[in-house]
N, C-alpha and C positions, 0 to 999 in steps of 0.2 A: 553600313559602316565595319571597318575593320576593327578587331579587337584592341590594337594599338591605339587607335583613335578614340575608341570608349576609355581605355586607359588613361588618355592622355588629360580627358576631361577631369578627372580626379585630382591633377596636378594644379588645377584652378582653384581648388578649394583651399581657403586661407584659414588659419586658427583665429577664433573670436575672443575676445577677452570677456570674462565672465563679469556680471555686475558685482561691485564690490559687496561685500559681507554677505554673499550668497550661501556659502557654507555655514555660516553661523545660522543663517535663518532656517536652512534646512535641518541642521542639528536641533533647534529649538522646537521646531513644529513635530520632529520626531519624539524629541521628550515629552511633549504635551501628550501625544497619542499614546504613549507606553503607559501612562496612569489610567486611561479610559478604559472601562470594562467594555465587553463584546456587547452589542445590542441584544436586547431581550429577543427579538424575533430569531437571531441566529443560535442563541442557547436553547431556545425552546426547538428549533428545528435540529439540532445536533442531538439533544435528549431523546427527542421522539425518533429520530433514525437509529441511534445507538438502541434504543428499547425494541424497535422492530426487528433489527438484524439479530438480537439475542433471542428474541421469541422465535424466529424463524429457525435459528439453530436449534433450539430446544426442541421446536416441533419435529424438525427433521430427524434430530437424534433419536426421540422416543418412538417417531413412527417407523424408523428403520430398524429399531431394536425390537419393536413388537412383531414385525413381519418377519424378521430373519430368523431362519429355522437352525436352530442350535444343534451342531453336530455333537456327537458324543466323542468322549476322548479317544475310542478307537479308531474312528473316522479321522481323526487328526492325525493320529499316529500312523496310520496306513497313508494318508495323502502325503504327508512329509517324509515317507520312507524312514519311519524311526524304530521300527520294529527291532527289537532286539532278540537274536535267538542264540541258542546255545551250541549252536553246531559251529565246529571248527572250520569245514570248509564248506562253501555255498555250491553245492553240486546239484 
């Protein structure tokens, strides 16, 4: 089929009238769902996942901090080229 033939098929689609009071029924159903709390299983799952992620972050932070070799201030100064000399010219 040619692209024009395919697009012509869309011209055959006609607008359908919605059932009466459909919008008010949808709004009423949404209002009843607003006041309903989340299921207990979802709340427990969300809480457990949050605790697991928090504990994982704490574990990674402390394990990395314990194994990291802490450089002295002189190493940091030399690495960042922050050494300050009293020479007027760097020759």
